[in-house]
N, C-alpha and C positions, 0 to 999 in steps of 0.2 A: 272608679275607673279612668276618667279623664285626666287624674293626677299623674295614675299607671304609664298612662302613654305619652304625657308632656316631657316625663321623669327619661323615659326609654328614649323617645327623640332627642333630648340634651345629649343623652350617653353618645349615641350614634351621630351627631353633629360634632361630639368632642371627639370623636375618634378618628373620624373623617378631615380634622386639622389636624391630628396627630402623625395620620398616616399623609397626609399634602405636606406637612411641614420635613417628615423625614423623607419624602420624593424629592422634596428641592432641595434639601441639607445632601442627598447623594449625588444629585444629579449632579454631572461634571461641565461645567464651561466650556463650551464649543470651542474656544481656542485654547485648549489644557487637555494634556494625556498626561493620568496620575499612572505609576507603575512603581514597584519594589523591586528591590533588588536583594542579594544573600547578605551582602554587609551594608544596606541603606546605603552603599556607592551611587552616585550620580552617573549614569552613562551618556557618551558622546551621540550627537545624534547630527544630522546634517538635511534639514526640513526642505526642498525649494519651494513649499507652498508659501511660506512665508518666513518673517527673521524671527529667529529665536530670542523672546525677552529675558527671558529667565528659563534654568533648569537646575534645578536645588532639592537636596532631602528638607522635607518640613516638621520639624520634630515633634509638634503637637497631634498632626496626622498619619504620623508614622507612616508618610508615604514621601516621594519625590513627584514633584510636579513639575513638568513641561509646558510654559507657556509662550505661545507665538502671537505674533502682532496682528493673526487674523482668523477665522475659523478653520477648525482642519476636517477638511471636506475628502482626505484621501491617506491612507497609511502606504505613501509611497515605496517602491522599488527597493528592497534591500534596506527599508529604515530601519528594522533592529535586528536583523540579519548576524547572527554569529554573538550576540548579544548575550552570553554562555551564565552570566550572574544574574540576569532578568529572572526573577520566580511569578509576579504576575503585572496584569496590566488592564486600565480602563478607560476604552474608547468612548468619545462623545458621540451624541446620538446626530451628529454634524457629518459625520464619515458613512459615504456610500460606497467606498472600495476598500479592499485590502489588496495590495498588489503585490506584482510575483516576489518569491523569496522575502516578501515582509518581517516574517518572522524566521526565518531559515537559521537553521541550527541553533535557535535559544534552548540550549539543553536542558535549563533548571527551571521554565517555564512550564506550572504547573496550572495554572487555571486562566481562562481571559474569558471574557464576556464579547460576545460578536452584538452589539447593538440593533436595533428594528429597523434602522436607515442604512445598513449594509445592501448592495443589491449583488456586487462580485466579488469573489473571491477568489484571487490570482495562483496562478502556477505556481506551486513549490510554497505555498503561503506558509506553512507549518510544516513543511522537511525538516525532520531531524530534531523534531519538540520531543526528546524522549522522556520527559517528564510531564508530560502532559496528560492527564488522566480521563477528562472527559470534552465535551465539545459540543453546543447545543446551538444548530442551524435556525435561526429565525423565519418566520413569515416571508420578509423581504426581498433573501436570498434566491435570485434566478439563475447566477451561471457561478459553476464551482469548476477551477480549472485545472488540468491533471496534475497529478502529485499533490495536489494542496495538502494532504495531510500524511505524504509519504512517511515511512521513520520515527513514525508519533508510536513507539514501542509499550507504550504505559498506557493507552486507551483503554478501559474499562466498558466506559458510556456515552454512546452516541445518540442524539433524537434529533429529531426536525420537528419544526412546530407542523400542527394538524392543517394549521391555516395554508401552509405554504403548494402553491400548485403547480412548482417545478418537480420538487424535490420531495421525498418521505422515509419515515421509518414503521413503514405499515408491520402489523402484528406487533410493535414492540421488537423490534426485530435487532435492536443495537447496529445499526447498520444506516447508513446513506444512500438511499434508492432513486435515481434518476427514474420518475414514474411514469411519463411516456412510452420511453423503452424497454420498464421494468430490468433495467440494469445495475446491478449493487456496486458501488463507485469508491464506499471507502466502509471496512469491516473491522469488528476487532474482536479480541480473545474471547469475547461472549456473544460473538453476533451468532444468532441462528439464522438462516436464509431460507426466507418464506418461499411456499410453492407456488408463488406466480413469479421469482424473479427467471428471464431466459439467459441473461447474462452477468457471469462474474468479469466484470471490468478491470483493465488494467490497472495495475497497482494496488489492487483493492485490497487487498493484505499483507503489503508491502513489510516487512519486516517487524510483523507481528509474532515476535519471538517466544510470547508466552502462549502462542496457539498451539495448543497439542492435537486436535482432530476436529475433525468438521464434515457434516453432511449437506453435501450438493443435493438437491433436489430434480428427478427425474424432467423438470421445465425446463434446467438448463440445457442450452445448445452449444454453448461457449463458453472458454475458458480464457481470457483476456490477456495478453503480454503482460509477464510479470507478478500476475496476479494476485502467486505466493511467494513471491521472491523474499528470502531470509527469511522465512518460516521458520527458524533452527531449532523449535521442539516439535513441529509437527514428525508427527509418529506415522499416521497411518490418515488414509484419505480413500474415498471410494468414489469414482468417478462414473455417473450415470450411463446407462446404455442410448438416451440421449443428445451426448454430447458429440458433437461431429469435428470439432478444432480446439486443439490445447497449442496457446501464444507463445509466441517467442518469450524464453525467459521463466514461463510459468511459475513452474517449480524449481528454478535455481536458487542452490543454496541450503537448500532444507535439507541440511544435514543427518538429520534424525528421521527422514523417512527412510524404512528398511526394505518397503514392495511396494510396487503399483501394479493393476492391472489394468492395461488400454482395453478398452469397449472395441469391439467390433463396428460401431456408428464412427470412430473417428477417421478421419480422412488424410487431417494435416497434423504435423506434430513440427510447432515451431523450432528456431534454431535457440541452442542452449537452454532448452525444454527442462533439462534434467540435470544442466549443468552444477557441479558440485557436491550432486546428493550422495554424500560420502557413505553413508549407512546404506545404502540400496545394494541388497545383495541378488535382488531378481527380478526382471522386469519381461511383462508380455508383451509384445506387440504383436499390433491384430493385422490378420491378411488384406484391410483395408485401406492399409497405408504403403505407398507406393515410393516412398522416399525417406530416408533417416539422415534429418541435414544438418547444417554446420553446428557443431559444437554439442551438439545434443543431450550426450552420454557423459564430457568434460570432466574427469573427475570424480567420476563414480569409482574409487579407490577401494572398494566391499563387492562390487560386481562380479560374480565368478563365473556364469554364463549367460547365454542369451540367445535367445532362438528366433532369428529371422526369417518372414515368411516369404513364400513363393512371387507374393505382389509386387516384392522391392524390387524396383530397377537401378537402384543408387542408393549408393552409401557418401555422404558427405564429407568436406574437409573435415577435419580435427572432432569425427563425431564421437571416438573411441579415445581420445586424447588421454593419457595418463590414468588408465581402467586397469592399473597394476596387480587385482588381484584377477584375473580375465586370464581363463586358460585355453580354454581353445573355444571355434567357432567354428561353423560350415556357412560358407555363403553359399544361398542358392543359385541355382545356373537361371534364374531370371537375372541376376544382378549383371548391368553390362559395364560398370563404372566404379571406383575405390575412389578418392580423393586424394589430395595429400595430407601427409601427418594423419588419415583416418583412426591407425589403431598406433600411432607413437606414443613410445614410454608406457608400454602394455608388457610389461617384466616379465610375468609370470606366464604369456603367451607362449603354449609348446607347438602348438600343431594349427595350421589355417587350412581349410580345405576350399578351393576359388575353383571357379568356373572356366575353361580354356577361353571362351569366349571374351571375360570379365577385362577391361581394361583398369591394369592397377597402378597410381601413379606410384616412379619409385619411391617418393618419401614416406610412403604409407604406414612400411614397418620399420622403421627407424626408431633408434632404441629398444628394439624388442628383442636381446641376445643370444634366447633358447628359441624363437619362432621355427620353425619349419613350414615351406609352403608345400600344399601336395594340391595338383592341377587333376581336374579330373572333366 
């Protein structure tokens, strides 16, 4: 029995040594950055932190190694920006910050490991990394800048360390949530929004081009600016009665969206909210809305009809610009102002009923060759 126990301890010790050696072997020196490219080519860099000692492809490791004369503590602003042949990168554990635009438009980057030492990921750090499939946020990260993962259209998996005190991926939701405010700041095509989330943050699903549908829980009160911008495959979405505000550009460029119902709870629809929703055929505006703002429905070229409720007092500039399928519209007596280019390019518009007291900008119906304006 003692002999068996001795053998077991020896095996455990041996495995520990092997694991330790592997860890040491895989650990990157703190003055180096290891990366791979499509054709094993060396990328040009400019690091203000230290002088580049060498930057070359190492065949026996099948990796390019950038070596500096001092420890790397920050991936600086635009350090790898637009390195379109970069496919993967390993960052040493001496790094505490990934700077603004650090990996912006690295369109071939498929994977990256954010080390436990990093506390800050700057604005637009991975913006436009369209081949990045997954991201894992370690315990150490306490700040993620706006738009850090904008345009990461291939993301399918997002996780946050359970020990992170600022962000979380509660209920395995495939998203990054700011814990204190319950704001979802980044999602992907596989995101399931948890029922505890109160806000869809700005840029949250920006350019998630594979997202086809998503359910917004009744806990959400606000859809932030550009939240679903560029979600070109999104065909349907239900906005719950709890939502009071739809932010600037929230659904801009959702070119597959065919219809949407805005609940009575919504009091404000931001500029550009449905700009470029070219498949949108109908929309219901609730009586809680008092103003339809700048460019709200610009380029909704399939929109054939719309009912403006009597609560609306103003139709802003370029609101229905280039809604080329719109045939008729009645402006309620509550509307006192129609802004410039409000209906510009509505080439199918034949009849518009406008109250006598409404102030209409002279350019409001330019390039509407068939329109007949009827005052009442």
